[in-house]
DRENPA-3360 file (N, C-alpha, C; in nm, 2 decimals, always signed):
BEGIN
1 = MNNNKKTR = +0.09/-7.82/+8.28/+0.03/-7.75/+8.17/-0.06/-7.64/+8.22 ~ -0.12/-7.66/+8.33/-0.21/-7.55/+8.39/-0.18/-7.55/+8.54 ~ -0.14/-7.43/+8.58/-0.11/-7.41/+8.73/-0.23/-7.40/+8.81 ~ -0.35/-7.36/+8.75/-0.47/-7.34/+8.83/-0.55/-7.47/+8.83 ~ -0.50/-7.56/+8.92/-0.55/-7.70/+8.92/-0.69/-7.70/+8.99 ~ -0.78/-7.77/+8.92/-0.91/-7.79/+8.98/-0.91/-7.91/+9.08 ~ -1.00/-7.91/+9.17/-1.01/-8.03/+9.26/-1.07/-8.14/+9.18 ~ -1.01/-8.26/+9.19/-1.06/-8.38/+9.12/-1.13/-8.46/+9.23;
9 = TDHFITLR = -1.26/-8.50/+9.20/-1.34/-8.57/+9.30/-1.38/-8.71/+9.24 ~ -1.36/-8.81/+9.32/-1.40/-8.95/+9.28/-1.55/-8.97/+9.33 ~ -1.62/-9.04/+9.25/-1.76/-9.07/+9.28/-1.78/-9.22/+9.24 ~ -1.88/-9.28/+9.32/-1.92/-9.42/+9.28/-2.07/-9.42/+9.28 ~ -2.12/-9.50/+9.18/-2.27/-9.50/+9.16/-2.30/-9.63/+9.10 ~ -2.42/-9.69/+9.14/-2.47/-9.81/+9.08/-2.56/-9.79/+8.96 ~ -2.52/-9.85/+8.85/-2.60/-9.83/+8.73/-2.62/-9.97/+8.67 ~ -2.74/-10.01/+8.64/-2.77/-10.13/+8.57/-2.71/-10.25/+8.63;
17 = GLRFHYVS = -2.70/-10.25/+8.76/-2.65/-10.37/+8.84/-2.50/-10.37/+8.86 ~ -2.43/-10.27/+8.81/-2.28/-10.27/+8.83/-2.25/-10.14/+8.90 ~ -2.14/-10.14/+8.98/-2.09/-10.02/+9.05/-1.99/-9.95/+8.96 ~ -2.01/-9.83/+8.93/-1.93/-9.75/+8.84/-1.85/-9.64/+8.92 ~ -1.73/-9.61/+8.87/-1.65/-9.50/+8.92/-1.65/-9.39/+8.81 ~ -1.66/-9.27/+8.85/-1.64/-9.16/+8.76/-1.57/-9.05/+8.84 ~ -1.50/-8.96/+8.76/-1.43/-8.85/+8.82/-1.49/-8.72/+8.77 ~ -1.50/-8.62/+8.86/-1.54/-8.49/+8.82/-1.44/-8.38/+8.86;
25 = WGDAHAPL = -1.44/-8.28/+8.78/-1.35/-8.16/+8.80/-1.44/-8.04/+8.78 ~ -1.42/-7.93/+8.87/-1.48/-7.81/+8.84/-1.62/-7.79/+8.91 ~ -1.67/-7.67/+8.89/-1.79/-7.62/+8.95/-1.91/-7.70/+8.90 ~ -1.99/-7.75/+8.99/-2.11/-7.83/+8.95/-2.21/-7.75/+8.87 ~ -2.21/-7.61/+8.87/-2.30/-7.53/+8.80/-2.25/-7.48/+8.67 ~ -2.12/-7.51/+8.64/-2.06/-7.47/+8.51/-2.11/-7.55/+8.40 ~ -2.10/-7.51/+8.27/-2.13/-7.59/+8.16/-2.05/-7.72/+8.16 ~ -2.12/-7.83/+8.12/-2.07/-7.96/+8.15/-2.01/-8.03/+8.02;
33 = LIALHGLR = -1.90/-8.09/+8.03/-1.84/-8.18/+7.93/-1.83/-8.32/+7.99 ~ -1.89/-8.42/+7.93/-1.87/-8.56/+7.96/-1.77/-8.62/+7.87 ~ -1.67/-8.69/+7.92/-1.56/-8.75/+7.84/-1.56/-8.90/+7.86 ~ -1.54/-8.97/+7.74/-1.54/-9.12/+7.74/-1.41/-9.16/+7.68 ~ -1.34/-9.25/+7.76/-1.21/-9.30/+7.72/-1.21/-9.41/+7.62 ~ -1.09/-9.45/+7.57/-1.08/-9.56/+7.48/-1.08/-9.70/+7.54 ~ -1.05/-9.80/+7.45/-1.07/-9.94/+7.48/-1.01/-9.99/+7.61 ~ -0.88/-9.95/+7.64/-0.81/-10.00/+7.76/-0.77/-9.88/+7.85;
41 = SYAETFDD = -0.84/-9.77/+7.84/-0.81/-9.65/+7.91/-0.89/-9.64/+8.04 ~ -0.91/-9.52/+8.09/-0.96/-9.49/+8.22/-1.00/-9.35/+8.23 ~ -1.08/-9.31/+8.33/-1.13/-9.18/+8.35/-1.03/-9.07/+8.36 ~ -0.92/-9.10/+8.43/-0.82/-8.99/+8.46/-0.73/-8.96/+8.33 ~ -0.75/-9.02/+8.22/-0.68/-8.99/+8.10/-0.71/-8.85/+8.06 ~ -0.82/-8.79/+8.10/-0.86/-8.66/+8.06/-0.83/-8.55/+8.16 ~ -0.74/-8.58/+8.26/-0.71/-8.49/+8.37/-0.65/-8.36/+8.32 ~ -0.55/-8.36/+8.23/-0.50/-8.23/+8.18/-0.60/-8.15/+8.11;
49 = LAHALPGH = -0.69/-8.21/+8.03/-0.79/-8.14/+7.96/-0.89/-8.07/+8.06 ~ -0.93/-8.15/+8.16/-1.02/-8.09/+8.26/-0.96/-7.97/+8.33 ~ -0.83/-7.97/+8.36/-0.77/-7.86/+8.43/-0.76/-7.74/+8.34 ~ -0.75/-7.76/+8.21/-0.73/-7.66/+8.11/-0.87/-7.60/+8.06 ~ -0.98/-7.64/+8.12/-1.11/-7.58/+8.08/-1.17/-7.51/+8.20 ~ -1.12/-7.39/+8.24/-1.16/-7.33/+8.36/-1.31/-7.30/+8.37 ~ -1.37/-7.28/+8.25/-1.51/-7.25/+8.25/-1.61/-7.36/+8.25 ~ -1.56/-7.49/+8.26/-1.64/-7.61/+8.24/-1.62/-7.70/+8.36;
57 = RVISLDQR = -1.73/-7.77/+8.39/-1.72/-7.89/+8.47/-1.70/-8.01/+8.38 ~ -1.61/-8.10/+8.42/-1.58/-8.22/+8.34/-1.62/-8.34/+8.42 ~ -1.69/-8.44/+8.36/-1.71/-8.57/+8.42/-1.65/-8.67/+8.32 ~ -1.57/-8.76/+8.38/-1.51/-8.87/+8.30/-1.54/-9.00/+8.37 ~ -1.60/-9.09/+8.29/-1.65/-9.22/+8.34/-1.55/-9.33/+8.32 ~ -1.52/-9.41/+8.42/-1.46/-9.54/+8.40/-1.56/-9.63/+8.34 ~ -1.56/-9.66/+8.21/-1.66/-9.74/+8.15/-1.65/-9.89/+8.20 ~ -1.75/-9.96/+8.19/-1.76/-10.09/+8.26/-1.63/-10.18/+8.22;
65 = GRGRSDWD = -1.58/-10.24/+8.32/-1.46/-10.33/+8.30/-1.33/-10.25/+8.31 ~ -1.33/-10.12/+8.34/-1.21/-10.04/+8.34/-1.20/-9.97/+8.47 ~ -1.07/-9.93/+8.50/-1.05/-9.84/+8.62/-1.10/-9.90/+8.74 ~ -1.18/-9.82/+8.81/-1.24/-9.87/+8.94/-1.39/-9.90/+8.92 ~ -1.44/-9.91/+8.80/-1.57/-9.96/+8.78/-1.57/-10.12/+8.78 ~ -1.69/-10.17/+8.81/-1.70/-10.32/+8.81/-1.67/-10.38/+8.67 ~ -1.62/-10.50/+8.68/-1.61/-10.58/+8.56/-1.74/-10.65/+8.53 ~ -1.78/-10.68/+8.41/-1.90/-10.74/+8.38/-1.88/-10.89/+8.37;
73 = PAQHYDTL = -1.95/-10.97/+8.46/-1.93/-11.11/+8.46/-1.97/-11.18/+8.33 ~ -2.07/-11.11/+8.26/-2.11/-11.17/+8.13/-2.03/-11.11/+8.01 ~ -1.93/-11.03/+8.04/-1.85/-10.97/+7.93/-1.93/-10.90/+7.82 ~ -2.03/-10.82/+7.87/-2.10/-10.74/+7.77/-2.03/-10.61/+7.75 ~ -1.93/-10.62/+7.67/-1.84/-10.50/+7.63/-1.86/-10.47/+7.49 ~ -1.97/-10.39/+7.46/-2.01/-10.36/+7.32/-2.07/-10.22/+7.33 ~ -2.08/-10.16/+7.21/-2.12/-10.02/+7.20/-2.26/-9.99/+7.26 ~ -2.36/-10.07/+7.23/-2.49/-10.04/+7.28/-2.50/-10.06/+7.43;
81 = TYVADLEA = -2.42/-10.15/+7.49/-2.42/-10.16/+7.63/-2.35/-10.04/+7.70 ~ -2.24/-9.99/+7.64/-2.17/-9.87/+7.69/-2.27/-9.75/+7.68 ~ -2.34/-9.74/+7.57/-2.43/-9.63/+7.56/-2.54/-9.63/+7.66 ~ -2.60/-9.75/+7.68/-2.70/-9.77/+7.79/-2.65/-9.73/+7.92 ~ -2.52/-9.76/+7.95/-2.46/-9.72/+8.08/-2.46/-9.57/+8.09 ~ -2.42/-9.50/+7.98/-2.41/-9.36/+7.98/-2.55/-9.30/+8.00 ~ -2.65/-9.35/+7.93/-2.79/-9.31/+7.95/-2.83/-9.32/+8.09 ~ -2.79/-9.43/+8.16/-2.83/-9.45/+8.30/-2.76/-9.35/+8.39;
89 = LVATLGLK = -2.63/-9.32/+8.36/-2.56/-9.22/+8.44/-2.63/-9.08/+8.42 ~ -2.66/-9.04/+8.30/-2.72/-8.91/+8.28/-2.86/-8.90/+8.35 ~ -2.93/-9.01/+8.34/-3.07/-9.01/+8.41/-3.05/-9.01/+8.56 ~ -2.96/-9.09/+8.61/-2.95/-9.09/+8.76/-2.90/-8.96/+8.82 ~ -2.80/-8.89/+8.74/-2.75/-8.77/+8.79/-2.84/-8.65/+8.76 ~ -2.94/-8.67/+8.68/-3.04/-8.57/+8.64/-2.97/-8.46/+8.55 ~ -2.88/-8.50/+8.46/-2.81/-8.41/+8.37/-2.90/-8.37/+8.26 ~ -2.89/-8.25/+8.21/-2.98/-8.20/+8.11/-2.91/-8.19/+7.98;
97 = QFALLGHS = -2.82/-8.08/+7.96/-2.75/-8.06/+7.84/-2.60/-8.05/+7.86 ~ -2.52/-8.10/+7.77/-2.38/-8.11/+7.79/-2.31/-8.13/+7.66 ~ -2.18/-8.10/+7.66/-2.09/-8.14/+7.55/-2.04/-8.28/+7.58 ~ -2.02/-8.36/+7.47/-1.98/-8.50/+7.49/-1.85/-8.52/+7.40 ~ -1.75/-8.58/+7.47/-1.62/-8.61/+7.40/-1.60/-8.76/+7.41 ~ -1.55/-8.82/+7.30/-1.51/-8.96/+7.31/-1.39/-8.99/+7.23 ~ -1.29/-9.07/+7.28/-1.17/-9.11/+7.21/-1.19/-9.26/+7.17 ~ -1.16/-9.29/+7.04/-1.16/-9.43/+6.99/-1.29/-9.50/+7.03;
105 = MGGANAIV = -1.28/-9.61/+7.11/-1.40/-9.67/+7.15/-1.50/-9.58/+7.21 ~ -1.45/-9.48/+7.29/-1.54/-9.38/+7.35/-1.60/-9.29/+7.25 ~ -1.53/-9.27/+7.14/-1.58/-9.19/+7.03/-1.70/-9.26/+6.96 ~ -1.69/-9.39/+6.94/-1.80/-9.47/+6.89/-1.92/-9.46/+6.98 ~ -1.90/-9.48/+7.11/-2.01/-9.47/+7.21/-2.07/-9.33/+7.21 ~ -1.99/-9.22/+7.19/-2.04/-9.09/+7.19/-2.12/-9.06/+7.07 ~ -2.08/-9.11/+6.95/-2.16/-9.10/+6.83/-2.30/-9.16/+6.84 ~ -2.30/-9.28/+6.89/-2.43/-9.35/+6.91/-2.52/-9.28/+7.01;
113 = YAARNPAH = -2.45/-9.24/+7.13/-2.53/-9.17/+7.23/-2.59/-9.04/+7.17 ~ -2.51/-8.96/+7.10/-2.56/-8.83/+7.05/-2.67/-8.85/+6.95 ~ -2.67/-8.96/+6.87/-2.77/-8.98/+6.78/-2.90/-9.02/+6.85 ~ -2.89/-9.10/+6.96/-3.01/-9.14/+7.03/-3.06/-9.04/+7.13 ~ -2.98/-8.94/+7.17/-3.02/-8.85/+7.27/-2.99/-8.70/+7.23 ~ -3.05/-8.66/+7.12/-3.02/-8.53/+7.07/-3.05/-8.41/+7.17 ~ -3.15/-8.43/+7.25/-3.19/-8.32/+7.34/-3.08/-8.30/+7.45 ~ -2.99/-8.40/+7.47/-2.89/-8.38/+7.58/-2.76/-8.33/+7.52;
121 = VERLIIED = -2.72/-8.36/+7.40/-2.59/-8.33/+7.35/-2.59/-8.20/+7.27 ~ -2.52/-8.10/+7.33/-2.51/-7.97/+7.26/-2.40/-7.96/+7.16 ~ -2.29/-8.03/+7.19/-2.17/-8.04/+7.10/-2.11/-8.17/+7.12 ~ -2.05/-8.22/+7.01/-1.99/-8.35/+7.01/-1.84/-8.34/+6.96 ~ -1.75/-8.40/+7.04/-1.61/-8.40/+7.00/-1.57/-8.55/+6.98 ~ -1.52/-8.58/+6.87/-1.48/-8.72/+6.83/-1.33/-8.72/+6.81 ~ -1.26/-8.80/+6.89/-1.11/-8.81/+6.88/-1.07/-8.94/+6.81 ~ -1.03/-8.92/+6.68/-0.98/-9.03/+6.60/-1.07/-9.16/+6.60;
129 = MGPGASAS = -1.19/-9.14/+6.56/-1.29/-9.25/+6.54/-1.38/-9.21/+6.43 ~ -1.42/-9.31/+6.35/-1.52/-9.29/+6.25/-1.57/-9.42/+6.19 ~ -1.67/-9.42/+6.11/-1.72/-9.54/+6.05/-1.62/-9.63/+5.98 ~ -1.62/-9.75/+6.02/-1.53/-9.85/+5.96/-1.39/-9.86/+6.03 ~ -1.36/-9.77/+6.11/-1.22/-9.77/+6.17/-1.20/-9.89/+6.25 ~ -1.30/-9.93/+6.33/-1.28/-10.04/+6.42/-1.28/-10.18/+6.35 ~ -1.33/-10.17/+6.22/-1.35/-10.30/+6.15/-1.24/-10.33/+6.05 ~ -1.18/-10.23/+5.99/-1.09/-10.27/+5.88/-0.97/-10.18/+5.87;
137 = SAGSERIK = -0.93/-10.11/+5.97/-0.81/-10.03/+5.96/-0.69/-10.10/+6.01 ~ -0.57/-10.05/+5.97/-0.45/-10.11/+6.02/-0.44/-10.10/+6.17 ~ -0.49/-9.99/+6.22/-0.49/-9.97/+6.37/-0.58/-10.07/+6.44 ~ -0.69/-10.11/+6.38/-0.78/-10.21/+6.45/-0.71/-10.34/+6.45 ~ -0.63/-10.38/+6.35/-0.55/-10.50/+6.35/-0.44/-10.49/+6.46 ~ -0.37/-10.37/+6.47/-0.27/-10.35/+6.57/-0.33/-10.37/+6.71 ~ -0.44/-10.32/+6.73/-0.51/-10.33/+6.86/-0.54/-10.47/+6.90 ~ -0.59/-10.55/+6.80/-0.62/-10.69/+6.82/-0.50/-10.76/+6.86;
145 = QELANTPE = -0.39/-10.74/+6.79/-0.26/-10.80/+6.82/-0.21/-10.76/+6.96 ~ -0.23/-10.64/+7.00/-0.19/-10.59/+7.13/-0.27/-10.67/+7.24 ~ -0.40/-10.68/+7.21/-0.49/-10.75/+7.31/-0.45/-10.90/+7.32 ~ -0.41/-10.96/+7.21/-0.37/-11.10/+7.21/-0.24/-11.12/+7.28 ~ -0.15/-11.02/+7.28/-0.01/-11.04/+7.32/+0.02/-10.97/+7.46 ~ -0.09/-10.91/+7.52/-0.07/-10.84/+7.64/-0.06/-10.94/+7.76 ~ +0.05/-10.93/+7.84/+0.06/-11.02/+7.96/-0.05/-10.99/+8.06 ~ -0.09/-11.09/+8.13/-0.19/-11.07/+8.24/-0.13/-11.01/+8.36;
153 = AFSDWVAA = +0.00/-11.02/+8.38/+0.07/-10.96/+8.50/+0.21/-10.93/+8.47 ~ +0.28/-10.85/+8.55/+0.42/-10.82/+8.54/+0.49/-10.84/+8.67 ~ +0.62/-10.87/+8.66/+0.69/-10.90/+8.78/+0.71/-10.78/+8.87 ~ +0.72/-10.66/+8.81/+0.73/-10.54/+8.89/+0.69/-10.42/+8.81 ~ +0.69/-10.30/+8.87/+0.64/-10.18/+8.80/+0.74/-10.14/+8.69 ~ +0.86/-10.17/+8.70/+0.96/-10.14/+8.59/+0.92/-10.21/+8.46 ~ +0.89/-10.34/+8.48/+0.85/-10.42/+8.36/+0.71/-10.37/+8.30 ~ +0.62/-10.33/+8.39/+0.49/-10.28/+8.34/+0.51/-10.15/+8.26;
161 = RRFWRSIR = +0.60/-10.07/+8.31/+0.62/-9.94/+8.24/+0.69/-9.97/+8.11 ~ +0.78/-10.06/+8.11/+0.85/-10.10/+7.98/+0.75/-10.15/+7.88 ~ +0.65/-10.23/+7.92/+0.55/-10.28/+7.83/+0.47/-10.16/+7.77 ~ +0.42/-10.07/+7.86/+0.34/-9.96/+7.80/+0.42/-9.88/+7.70 ~ +0.55/-9.85/+7.73/+0.63/-9.78/+7.64/+0.65/-9.85/+7.51 ~ +0.66/-9.99/+7.52/+0.68/-10.07/+7.39/+0.57/-10.06/+7.30 ~ +0.44/-10.04/+7.35/+0.33/-10.04/+7.26/+0.28/-9.89/+7.24 ~ +0.33/-9.80/+7.31/+0.30/-9.66/+7.29/+0.43/-9.58/+7.28;
169 = PHVTEAAI = +0.51/-9.60/+7.17/+0.64/-9.54/+7.16/+0.64/-9.39/+7.14 ~ +0.53/-9.33/+7.10/+0.53/-9.19/+7.06/+0.47/-9.10/+7.16 ~ +0.40/-9.15/+7.26/+0.33/-9.07/+7.35/+0.43/-9.01/+7.45 ~ +0.39/-8.90/+7.52/+0.48/-8.83/+7.61/+0.51/-8.92/+7.74 ~ +0.61/-8.88/+7.81/+0.64/-8.95/+7.93/+0.53/-8.93/+8.03 ~ +0.47/-8.81/+8.03/+0.35/-8.79/+8.12/+0.24/-8.88/+8.09 ~ +0.22/-8.91/+7.97/+0.11/-9.01/+7.93/+0.15/-9.15/+7.98 ~ +0.27/-9.19/+7.97/+0.31/-9.32/+8.02/+0.30/-9.32/+8.17;
177 = DSRVTFSL = +0.33/-9.21/+8.24/+0.31/-9.20/+8.39/+0.17/-9.23/+8.42 ~ +0.08/-9.16/+8.35/-0.07/-9.17/+8.37/-0.11/-9.32/+8.35 ~ -0.07/-9.38/+8.24/-0.11/-9.52/+8.22/-0.06/-9.61/+8.33 ~ +0.06/-9.60/+8.37/+0.11/-9.68/+8.47/+0.04/-9.66/+8.60 ~ +0.01/-9.54/+8.63/-0.06/-9.51/+8.76/-0.20/-9.56/+8.76 ~ -0.28/-9.54/+8.65/-0.42/-9.56/+8.66/-0.47/-9.69/+8.59 ~ -0.39/-9.76/+8.52/-0.43/-9.88/+8.45/-0.38/-10.01/+8.52 ~ -0.30/-9.99/+8.62/-0.23/-10.11/+8.69/-0.24/-10.09/+8.84;
185 = KDNDQGRV = -0.22/-10.21/+8.90/-0.22/-10.21/+9.05/-0.14/-10.33/+9.10 ~ -0.10/-10.33/+9.23/-0.04/-10.45/+9.29/-0.15/-10.55/+9.33 ~ -0.11/-10.68/+9.31/-0.20/-10.78/+9.37/-0.14/-10.84/+9.50 ~ -0.21/-10.93/+9.56/-0.16/-10.98/+9.69/-0.06/-11.09/+9.67 ~ -0.02/-11.12/+9.54/+0.09/-11.21/+9.52/+0.22/-11.14/+9.48 ~ +0.22/-11.01/+9.50/+0.34/-10.93/+9.47/+0.36/-10.90/+9.32 ~ +0.26/-10.92/+9.24/+0.26/-10.89/+9.10/+0.19/-10.76/+9.06 ~ +0.22/-10.71/+8.95/+0.15/-10.59/+8.90/+0.05/-10.63/+8.79;
193 = VWRHDQQG = -0.08/-10.60/+8.81/-0.18/-10.65/+8.73/-0.27/-10.54/+8.68 ~ -0.35/-10.57/+8.58/-0.43/-10.47/+8.51/-0.55/-10.43/+8.60 ~ -0.59/-10.31/+8.60/-0.72/-10.27/+8.66/-0.84/-10.30/+8.57 ~ -0.81/-10.31/+8.44/-0.93/-10.34/+8.35/-0.94/-10.49/+8.33 ~ -1.05/-10.54/+8.28/-1.08/-10.68/+8.25/-1.01/-10.72/+8.12 ~ -0.88/-10.74/+8.13/-0.81/-10.77/+8.01/-0.86/-10.89/+7.93 ~ -0.89/-11.00/+7.99/-0.94/-11.12/+7.92/-1.08/-11.09/+7.86 ~ -1.17/-11.03/+7.94/-1.30/-11.01/+7.90/-1.31/-10.91/+7.78;
201 = IAAARLRI = -1.24/-10.80/+7.79/-1.23/-10.70/+7.69/-1.18/-10.76/+7.56 ~ -1.07/-10.83/+7.57/-1.00/-10.89/+7.45/-1.10/-10.99/+7.39 ~ -1.17/-11.07/+7.47/-1.26/-11.17/+7.41/-1.37/-11.10/+7.34 ~ -1.43/-11.00/+7.40/-1.54/-10.93/+7.34/-1.50/-10.86/+7.21 ~ -1.38/-10.79/+7.22/-1.33/-10.72/+7.10/-1.31/-10.81/+6.98 ~ -1.27/-10.93/+7.00/-1.25/-11.03/+6.90/-1.38/-11.10/+6.85 ~ -1.48/-11.10/+6.94/-1.60/-11.18/+6.92/-1.71/-11.09/+6.85 ~ -1.72/-10.97/+6.90/-1.83/-10.88/+6.86/-1.80/-10.79/+6.74;
209 = APTDLWPH = -1.88/-10.80/+6.64/-1.86/-10.71/+6.52/-1.88/-10.56/+6.56 ~ -1.79/-10.47/+6.52/-1.81/-10.33/+6.55/-1.94/-10.28/+6.50 ~ -2.00/-10.18/+6.57/-2.12/-10.12/+6.52/-2.10/-10.03/+6.40 ~ -2.19/-10.04/+6.30/-2.19/-9.95/+6.19/-2.22/-9.81/+6.23 ~ -2.13/-9.72/+6.22/-2.15/-9.58/+6.28/-2.22/-9.49/+6.18 ~ -2.22/-9.52/+6.05/-2.28/-9.42/+5.96/-2.43/-9.39/+5.99 ~ -2.51/-9.49/+6.01/-2.65/-9.45/+6.04/-2.67/-9.36/+6.16 ~ -2.58/-9.38/+6.26/-2.59/-9.30/+6.38/-2.53/-9.16/+6.35;
217 = AEQIRCPI = -2.42/-9.15/+6.29/-2.35/-9.03/+6.26/-2.44/-8.93/+6.18 ~ -2.51/-8.99/+6.09/-2.59/-8.91/+6.00/-2.72/-8.86/+6.06 ~ -2.75/-8.90/+6.18/-2.86/-8.85/+6.26/-2.83/-8.73/+6.35 ~ -2.70/-8.71/+6.37/-2.65/-8.60/+6.46/-2.67/-8.47/+6.40 ~ -2.73/-8.38/+6.48/-2.76/-8.24/+6.43/-2.68/-8.13/+6.50 ~ -2.61/-8.17/+6.61/-2.54/-8.07/+6.68/-2.40/-8.04/+6.61 ~ -2.33/-7.93/+6.65/-2.20/-7.91/+6.60/-2.10/-8.03/+6.64 ~ -2.02/-8.07/+6.55/-1.92/-8.18/+6.57/-1.78/-8.14/+6.54;
225 = LLLRGMNS = -1.69/-8.17/+6.63/-1.55/-8.15/+6.61/-1.49/-8.29/+6.59 ~ -1.42/-8.31/+6.48/-1.35/-8.44/+6.46/-1.20/-8.41/+6.46 ~ -1.13/-8.46/+6.55/-0.99/-8.45/+6.56/-0.93/-8.58/+6.50 ~ -0.84/-8.57/+6.40/-0.78/-8.69/+6.35/-0.62/-8.67/+6.35 ~ -0.55/-8.77/+6.41/-0.41/-8.77/+6.41/-0.36/-8.79/+6.26 ~ -0.28/-8.70/+6.21/-0.24/-8.72/+6.07/-0.15/-8.84/+6.05 ~ -0.09/-8.90/+6.16/-0.01/-9.02/+6.16/-0.10/-9.14/+6.20 ~ -0.23/-9.12/+6.22/-0.31/-9.23/+6.27/-0.32/-9.35/+6.18;
233 = DFLSEATA = -0.31/-9.47/+6.24/-0.33/-9.59/+6.16/-0.47/-9.64/+6.18 ~ -0.55/-9.56/+6.25/-0.69/-9.61/+6.28/-0.79/-9.54/+6.20 ~ -0.80/-9.41/+6.21/-0.90/-9.33/+6.13/-0.82/-9.28/+6.00 ~ -0.86/-9.32/+5.89/-0.80/-9.28/+5.76/-0.84/-9.14/+5.73 ~ -0.75/-9.07/+5.65/-0.79/-8.94/+5.60/-0.91/-8.94/+5.51 ~ -0.92/-9.05/+5.43/-1.03/-9.06/+5.34/-1.16/-9.07/+5.42 ~ -1.17/-9.15/+5.53/-1.29/-9.15/+5.61/-1.32/-9.02/+5.67 ~ -1.22/-8.95/+5.72/-1.24/-8.82/+5.79/-1.30/-8.72/+5.69;
241 = LQMAARLP = -1.25/-8.72/+5.57/-1.30/-8.63/+5.46/-1.44/-8.67/+5.42 ~ -1.47/-8.80/+5.42/-1.60/-8.84/+5.39/-1.70/-8.80/+5.50 ~ -1.66/-8.81/+5.62/-1.74/-8.76/+5.73/-1.77/-8.61/+5.72 ~ -1.67/-8.53/+5.68/-1.68/-8.39/+5.67/-1.78/-8.36/+5.55 ~ -1.78/-8.44/+5.45/-1.87/-8.42/+5.33/-2.01/-8.46/+5.36 ~ -2.03/-8.56/+5.44/-2.16/-8.61/+5.47/-2.23/-8.55/+5.59 ~ -2.15/-8.49/+5.68/-2.21/-8.44/+5.80/-2.18/-8.29/+5.80 ~ -2.28/-8.21/+5.76/-2.26/-8.06/+5.73/-2.22/-7.98/+5.85;
249 = RLQHHPVA = -2.24/-8.03/+5.98/-2.20/-7.95/+6.09/-2.07/-8.00/+6.16 ~ -2.00/-8.08/+6.08/-1.87/-8.13/+6.13/-1.75/-8.05/+6.09 ~ -1.67/-8.01/+6.19/-1.54/-7.95/+6.16/-1.43/-8.05/+6.17 ~ -1.35/-8.07/+6.07/-1.24/-8.17/+6.06/-1.12/-8.10/+6.10 ~ -1.05/-8.14/+6.20/-0.92/-8.08/+6.24/-0.81/-8.19/+6.25 ~ -0.73/-8.19/+6.14/-0.61/-8.29/+6.14/-0.50/-8.23/+6.24 ~ -0.44/-8.32/+6.31/-0.34/-8.28/+6.40/-0.20/-8.34/+6.36 ~ -0.11/-8.25/+6.32/+0.02/-8.30/+6.27/+0.10/-8.36/+6.38;
257 = GAGHYIHD = +0.17/-8.46/+6.35/+0.26/-8.53/+6.44/+0.19/-8.62/+6.54 ~ +0.06/-8.63/+6.53/-0.01/-8.72/+6.62/-0.06/-8.84/+6.55 ~ -0.07/-8.95/+6.63/-0.13/-9.08/+6.58/-0.27/-9.09/+6.64 ~ -0.30/-9.21/+6.67/-0.44/-9.24/+6.72/-0.47/-9.18/+6.86 ~ -0.36/-9.16/+6.94/-0.38/-9.11/+7.07/-0.34/-8.96/+7.08 ~ -0.43/-8.88/+7.02/-0.40/-8.74/+7.00/-0.38/-8.67/+7.14 ~ -0.47/-8.70/+7.24/-0.45/-8.63/+7.36/-0.32/-8.66/+7.44 ~ -0.26/-8.77/+7.40/-0.13/-8.80/+7.45/-0.01/-8.76/+7.36;
265 = DAPEEFIT = -0.03/-8.77/+7.23/+0.07/-8.74/+7.13/+0.09/-8.59/+7.12 ~ -0.02/-8.51/+7.12/-0.01/-8.37/+7.10/-0.10/-8.30/+7.19 ~ -0.07/-8.31/+7.32/-0.17/-8.26/+7.43/-0.20/-8.11/+7.42 ~ -0.10/-8.03/+7.38/-0.13/-7.88/+7.38/-0.23/-7.85/+7.27 ~ -0.21/-7.90/+7.15/-0.30/-7.88/+7.04/-0.43/-7.94/+7.06 ~ -0.44/-8.06/+7.12/-0.56/-8.12/+7.15/-0.65/-8.03/+7.25 ~ -0.58/-7.98/+7.35/-0.65/-7.90/+7.45/-0.70/-7.77/+7.39 ~ -0.61/-7.70/+7.32/-0.64/-7.57/+7.25/-0.76/-7.59/+7.16;
273 = TVRRFLEA = -0.76/-7.69/+7.08/-0.86/-7.71/+6.98/-1.00/-7.74/+7.05 ~ -1.00/-7.83/+7.15/-1.12/-7.86/+7.22/-1.17/-7.74/+7.29 ~ -1.09/-7.66/+7.35/-1.13/-7.54/+7.43/-1.19/-7.44/+7.33 ~ -1.13/-7.42/+7.22/-1.18/-7.32/+7.12/-1.32/-7.37/+7.07 ~ -1.34/-7.50/+7.05/-1.47/-7.55/+7.00/-1.58/-7.53/+7.11 ~ -1.54/-7.56/+7.23/-1.64/-7.55/+7.34/-1.68/-7.40/+7.37 ~ -1.58/-7.31/+7.34/-1.60/-7.17/+7.38/-1.65/-7.09/+7.26 ~ -1.67/-7.16/+7.14/-1.72/-7.09/+7.03/-1.86/-7.03/+7.05;
281 = DRSNA = -1.90/-6.92/+6.98/-2.03/-6.86/+7.00/-2.14/-6.96/+7.00 ~ -2.20/-6.97/+7.11/-2.30/-7.08/+7.13/-2.43/-7.05/+7.05 ~ -2.44/-6.93/+6.99/-2.55/-6.90/+6.91/-2.55/-6.97/+6.77 ~ -2.42/-7.02/+6.74/-2.41/-7.10/+6.62/-2.44/-7.24/+6.64 ~ -2.47/-7.28/+6.77/-2.49/-7.42/+6.80/-2.63/-7.46/+6.75;
% end
């Protein structure tokens, strides 16, 4: 998608008693975008976006229990814990102001972080997340069923890829390649297993009530871009329109042909829209 590839650098840092992995792309002195992935995703899911933002540095965090970050022995996989992790990352790295992007679970975390830390967040990008979506949508029920029915291991990489394709039938082949590469690994018994804490995340998702996002969203004063997949089973059109009505600085951008996973379903439109929002006249911010 972009021939001018940036160098991707891996970092490890201890935050709040756990070792975290994050990835960075681009010049350390460029304007910063921090990206937060979804429930069973990983930092590298935003690789194409990072390469398509030549004027920005991008940091993407493996949130606790995912990728190469530590699993939480106490299974504290909830919004306020994720937000506290991000606050610790920002403080430890000495970051000042940045744009913040979050998809799905990462979108909830981004909304709460932006409300609690207005001095840090210049612009907020929400990918297919809004109040009530995690609690009562068809997509939330689909995700619960996926969590309950996901195997702990696969006999080989072909079976693992077949599983990913079965639950993500509409994403691109490149998106499946990314999932297979970064969400799975070989174990010492010759099986292919998850990099994320499948059991702990599933148990927490079923046990912990989703955070009510309205009180947080209504505190946000920076410009907001809301991307909604027009085929999404997760964020309804009604909720997106309600967000646009109640949040005066929110731009609602529906993406035709995309479901809940916009950056995988419609990568070119996702990148173009995010880039335009980030590069808009900052005097309007």
